[in-house]
C-alpha atoms as one frame of an Amber mdcrd trajectory, in Angstrom:
protein
 121.322  94.164 108.003 119.209  97.138 109.006 115.498  96.807 109.693 115.009
  97.981 106.154 116.080  94.963 104.197 115.031  95.756 100.694 112.014  94.372
  98.826 114.301  93.996  95.846 116.822  91.370  94.952 119.627  91.907  92.469
 118.944  88.785  90.448 116.019  88.521  88.060 113.811  85.664  86.986 115.561
  85.370  83.632 116.607  81.744  84.192 113.095  80.416  84.707 111.539  78.266
  81.954 109.346  77.970  79.942 109.212  81.166  77.924 106.042  83.064  78.855
 104.953  84.996  75.768 102.323  87.532  74.743 101.490  88.301  71.102  99.195
  91.129  70.056  97.438  91.293  66.686  94.452  92.995  65.076  91.816  91.480
  62.794  89.038  92.953  60.675  85.474  92.138  61.667  84.602  89.409  59.196
  83.296  85.850  59.424  86.025  83.329  60.259  88.812  85.856  60.864  89.540
  84.735  64.413  89.124  81.059  63.509  91.860  81.439  60.890  94.231  82.947
  63.458  93.542  80.295  66.072  93.959  77.525  63.490  97.338  78.975  62.522
  98.444  78.936  66.157  97.123  75.422  66.714  99.077  74.177  63.702 102.254
  75.170  65.564 101.335  72.790  68.439 100.769  75.739  70.758  98.274  75.701
  73.630  97.077  79.147  74.642  97.005  79.985  78.348  94.817  83.049  77.771
  93.142  85.006  74.997  91.635  88.482  75.349  89.838  90.707  72.869  89.190
  94.456  72.898  87.813  97.023  70.456  90.785  98.347  68.495  92.139 101.776
  69.328  92.823 102.380  65.637  90.560 104.338  63.298  89.429 101.100  61.636
  86.606  98.945  62.986  89.039  96.215  64.006  89.461  94.086  67.089  92.668
  93.770  69.101  93.632  90.364  70.478  96.215  89.434  73.082  97.194  85.775
  73.308  99.425  84.264  75.986 101.251  80.955  75.690 104.333  79.173  76.983
 106.901  78.690  74.228 109.756  76.219  74.054 112.240  78.726  72.637 112.522
  81.983  70.687 112.355  80.177  67.342 108.895  78.827  68.167 107.742  82.354
  69.081 108.994  83.696  65.777 107.184  80.948  63.851 103.892  81.630  65.657
 104.106  85.335  64.826 104.931  84.519  61.199 101.973  82.123  60.927  99.573
  84.921  61.952 100.721  87.450  59.375  98.516  86.168  56.479  95.376  86.479
  58.619  96.003  89.411  60.979  97.275  92.975  61.003  99.882  94.559  63.268
 101.277  91.278  64.606 103.566  92.233  67.466 105.438  90.186  70.063 104.634
  92.222  73.152 106.792  90.397  75.641 108.704  87.259  76.473 110.074  86.047
  79.747 111.873  82.919  80.796 115.282  82.606  79.162 118.165  85.006  79.361
 118.750  85.387  75.624 115.118  85.812  74.588 115.375  89.522  73.863 118.616
  89.027  71.961 117.029  86.320  69.778 113.869  88.390  69.287 114.957  91.998
  68.713 111.353  93.019  68.053 110.356  91.699  71.470 110.720  92.886  75.053
 110.760  90.987  78.359 107.259  89.895  79.373 105.377  92.282  81.645 101.887
  92.343  83.210  99.266  94.212  81.172  96.365  93.904  83.612  96.295  94.031
  87.374  95.127  90.415  87.509  98.460  89.438  85.925 100.092  90.214  89.265
  98.562  86.961  90.519 101.348  85.148  88.633 103.898  86.600  91.078 102.350
  84.893  94.120 104.768  81.988  94.472 107.796  83.533  92.734 109.555  84.445
  95.968 113.329  84.449  96.020 113.917  84.087  99.747 112.512  84.604 103.243
 109.129  83.128 102.338 108.177  79.923 104.120 111.838  79.031 104.679 114.293
  81.072 106.759 118.036  81.528 106.332 120.176  79.979 109.063 121.163  83.402
 110.447 117.545  84.556 110.839 116.682  85.125 114.552 113.710  82.778 114.216
 115.422  80.056 112.191 115.559  77.601 115.118 112.169  78.528 116.597 109.746
  75.837 115.362 106.669  77.730 116.576 107.747  80.911 114.802 108.455  79.021
 111.587 105.020  77.396 111.724 103.422  80.792 112.293 105.290  82.220 109.318
 104.102  79.366 107.114 100.520  79.998 108.250 100.680  83.690 107.341 102.568
  83.286 104.058  99.970  80.763 102.872  97.533  83.684 102.673  99.804  85.524
 100.267 100.263  82.423  98.111  96.504  81.945  97.661  95.467  85.628  97.444
  93.898  86.753  94.150  93.348  90.239  92.719  90.022  91.737  93.794  89.746
  89.820  97.043  89.795  91.520 100.411  93.085  90.967 102.229  92.474  88.341
 104.930  92.817  89.654 108.470  95.490  88.217 110.758  94.663  87.472 114.384
  98.026  88.542 115.776  99.188  86.984 119.033 100.096  89.010 122.125 103.778
  88.207 121.559 103.523  89.641 118.040 101.688  92.732 119.307 104.364  93.281
 121.972 107.052  93.084 119.284 105.170  95.631 117.185 104.757  97.901 120.228
 108.502  97.935 120.916 109.204  99.034 117.348 106.266 101.466 117.196 107.188
 103.273 120.404 110.876 103.560 119.489 110.301 104.942 116.003 107.380 107.266
 116.697 109.557 108.992 119.250 112.035 109.828 116.468 109.659 110.778 113.642
 109.079 114.409 114.765 112.794 115.238 114.396 113.874 112.842 111.646 110.962
 112.067 109.280 109.979 114.292 106.339 106.939 116.522 106.734 104.856 114.394
 104.342 105.353 111.336 106.550 104.494 113.323 109.675 101.405 114.805 108.013
  99.913 111.385 107.170 100.834 109.477 110.322  98.061 110.963 112.529  95.540
 110.017 109.832  96.721 106.411 110.017  96.201 106.464 113.770  92.705 107.851
 113.278  91.596 105.745 110.304  93.624 102.528 110.322  94.111 101.603 113.946
  97.785 102.563 114.212  98.976 102.409 117.817 101.065 100.378 120.225  98.090
  98.259 121.331  97.432  96.525 117.990  98.998  95.727 114.624  97.030  97.429
 111.818  95.380  95.150 109.264  96.581  95.399 105.663  93.018  95.482 104.339
  92.138  98.600 106.370  95.368 100.314 105.342  94.923  99.376 101.683  91.430
 100.866 101.595  92.751 104.069 103.161  95.546 104.347 100.572  93.083 103.657
  97.749  91.013 106.641  98.852  94.101 108.870  99.122  96.150 108.113  96.003
  94.832 104.953  94.347  97.641 102.817  95.781  96.709  99.428  97.234  98.535
  96.770  99.202  98.865  93.153  98.160 100.110  90.400 100.522 103.390  88.750
  99.525 105.295  85.758 100.892 108.726  87.394 100.867 111.247  88.948  98.497
 110.197  89.185  94.852 112.551  89.665  91.946 113.350  93.284  91.170 111.383
  93.045  87.929 108.226  91.640  89.522 108.259  94.041  92.460 108.812  97.140
  90.307 106.201  95.986  87.768 103.647  95.991  90.588 104.311  99.669  91.300
 103.220 100.499  87.734  99.695  99.464  88.791  99.987 101.396  92.067 100.227
  98.078  93.876 102.689  97.600  96.718 103.562  94.030  97.668 103.548  93.880
 101.458 104.428  91.211 103.984 102.044  90.411 106.867 104.342  88.478 109.184
 106.436  90.154 111.872 110.079  89.863 112.931 111.144  87.453 115.679 110.328
  88.618 119.198 113.869  87.932 120.475 115.179  90.934 118.530 112.313  93.417
 118.094 114.577  96.220 116.857 116.273  94.077 114.187 115.167  92.185 111.097
 117.137  90.829 108.113 114.109  91.201 105.819 111.005  93.311 105.204 108.256
  92.639 107.739 104.953  94.247 108.689 106.753  96.850 110.853 108.870  97.938
 107.896 105.838  98.086 105.598 103.392  99.893 107.859 105.744 102.331 109.585
 108.180 102.965 106.747 106.359 102.606 103.417 102.656 103.120 103.981 102.554
 106.758 105.196 104.158 108.130 102.045 102.013 106.087  99.657  99.188 108.322
 100.914 101.034 111.369  99.537 100.081 112.139  95.890 103.547 113.316  94.806
 105.307 110.314  96.330 102.703 107.950  94.859 103.306 109.461  91.408 107.066
 109.158  91.863 106.827 105.494  92.886 104.574 104.643  89.953 107.008 106.389
  87.597 109.711 103.891  88.570 107.234 101.051  88.073 106.168 102.205  84.610
 109.801 102.517  83.557 110.363  98.873  84.548 107.720  97.445  82.185 109.487
  95.664  79.355 112.888  96.974  80.476 116.024  94.940  79.828 117.715  93.112
  82.690 120.415  95.787  82.718 117.864  98.586  82.983 115.975  96.716  85.717
 119.252  96.683  87.636 119.557 100.452  87.240 115.955 101.111  88.239 116.270
  98.820  91.260 119.299 100.832  92.371 117.342 104.084  92.001 114.524 102.528
  94.039 117.032 101.532  96.719 118.383 105.073  97.103 114.934 106.704  97.055
 111.932 104.678  98.235 114.092 102.609 100.608 116.958 104.908 101.627 116.016
 108.358 100.359 116.534 111.681 102.103 115.128 115.045 101.034 115.736 118.720
 101.586 113.060 120.646 103.498 114.015 124.271 104.006 117.491 124.333 105.505
 117.182 120.820 106.931 117.568 117.251 105.672 114.877 114.728 106.517 114.369
 111.013 105.791 111.672 109.647 103.503 113.034 106.194 102.639 111.202 103.314
 104.332 114.488 101.606 105.135 115.449 104.610 107.226 112.031 105.281 108.755
 111.776 101.687 110.026 115.316 101.454 111.445 116.002 103.636 114.472 119.773
 103.148 114.174 120.107 104.152 110.539 117.467 106.864 110.893 119.748 108.555
 113.402 122.898 107.827 111.394 121.649 109.130 108.032 121.107 112.647 109.386
 124.475 112.797 111.144 127.741 114.078 109.670 129.046 110.527 109.105 127.652
 109.564 105.650 128.372 111.326 102.341 125.456 113.329 100.909 125.112 113.797
  97.137 122.443 115.437  94.941 119.836 113.149  93.383 120.815 112.609  89.749
 119.271 109.344  88.478 121.950 108.565  85.890 124.619 108.696  88.606 122.473
 107.070  91.288 121.822 104.100  88.971 125.562 103.312  88.887 126.183 103.585
  92.630 127.180 100.391  94.445 125.737  99.817  97.888 125.995  97.435 100.853
 122.941  95.530 102.087 124.243  94.374 105.480 125.392  97.706 106.929 124.492
 101.388 106.975 124.795 103.207 103.663 128.005 105.238 103.222 126.272 107.457
 100.621 122.778 108.987 100.463 121.211 111.055  97.680 119.133 114.082  98.609
 116.016 114.956  96.572 114.789 118.547  96.352 111.168 117.338  96.305 109.164
 114.261  95.300 107.845 116.044  92.208 111.368 117.021  91.159 112.529 113.429
  91.694 109.626 112.162  89.578 110.542 114.435  86.677 114.175 113.369  86.889
 113.238 109.682  86.881 110.945 110.253  83.896 113.802 111.868  81.964 116.035
 108.947  82.919 113.382 106.442  81.809 113.272 108.066  78.374 116.933 107.133
  77.925 116.313 103.424  78.564 116.416 100.835  75.810 112.685 100.277  75.243
 111.055 100.669  71.801 107.708 102.009  73.064 106.096 104.107  75.777 103.414
 102.946  78.200 100.697 104.524  80.301  98.505 103.194  83.072  94.772 103.352
  82.427  93.219 103.688  85.892  89.711 103.056  84.514  90.545  99.581  83.189
  93.457  98.955  85.598  95.597  98.008  82.631  98.746  99.080  80.812  98.383
 100.673  77.383 101.312 100.324  75.007 101.757 103.501  72.946 103.426 101.893
  69.944 101.374 103.268  67.049 100.281 106.642  65.714  96.621 105.806  66.289
  97.164 104.981  69.975  99.148 108.166  70.554  96.437 110.259  68.874  93.772
 108.650  71.048  95.879 109.350  74.127  96.278 112.973  73.021  92.515 113.309
  72.636  92.082 112.227  76.240  94.624 114.837  77.342  92.770 117.459  75.303
  89.545 116.635  77.150  91.331 116.995  80.479  92.776 120.337  79.378  89.312
 121.645  78.470  88.111 120.667  81.946  91.118 122.447  83.468  90.494 125.614
  81.460  86.809 125.595  82.430  87.724 125.229  86.115  90.249 128.083  85.929
  87.733 130.346  84.236  85.193 129.680  86.993  87.787 130.492  89.635  88.836
 133.740  87.951
């Protein structure tokens, strides 16, 4: 496999039990209203794992409640929702997750998805592979010291919580030497192979985040830099997440990043994402506003998507964020992290050997691809902004009964599933438009 082993995995977490469920309802401000709702839920032998309240976004002086619980099956979820109807308004099953046929049994429901950034904490130990354990063909599989070091570093990701600073790793000289071999090889190729956006940001990372052959940059420093540039942040992860979990994180402008490094015996090869792949391939472009918007667009489309649509979005991610190329003038350049962190495939992708096709999401989503060899096909984007618009059009064709938006002020997802919510959203856009008009008038 190239040094760009994907962050995604083709299976999802659909087989995990129990059924994690979120129900949303509204109640009028009157004495005992919430008590009636909670009593109805309790009568169904349900224990809530979380309850949140917010002022309603409707015209009425109501309160919105979100309750989370673990259900036995879809029938229990349906009964809980039914029990709330006499006491609450707008009872809606926001999401379920845990059994494969949940969405089929509950047509009014969608797969569970995080609504607040803190919900990403639930992904911490849901790693599919390459976490604390290594596959037998991994270069470090038989190195006891390397395995112990990996376990030490991945423990940080398992215990990390939203809002904390990312713990700093005291990298060993062997690890720094491994990083240096990769850094020196790739930085020698970036001027002729990397897209201009990547080349524009890289010197800033050297200046602000300690990039260089002498040390491995710390995720916390890099995350703070990205936050200032585009609002993206890094979050430590043990290994490969499911496609759904990883893409859901992008909706919050959160990128799950490893902190451990490949085995020193093969510094120019890794069968998985590592800190070289993250920092040299992914990070530079997350500092670019257009690329950040494009990445978040894929993430937003994944919220509440069916397993089939997650598969399509993961494939689009593969051929863009991981293995994307773009047109710049009369030349083709690489922007995918899988290419920018693999000197062999970075050279190969710009040769006359692979097939080059235009980026059309509907077609890209159906393309099969190998994960253990160079890609036979690449899709060329005209620009990041053009790719974002194309992905947004594709997302509108997916089987999801509502639209969503990310509220950067509250770091939460708003579900636009009612007229009142859409009107409120439109009012916010109107305010932004007035500010834009005022600015243009002052510039005229």
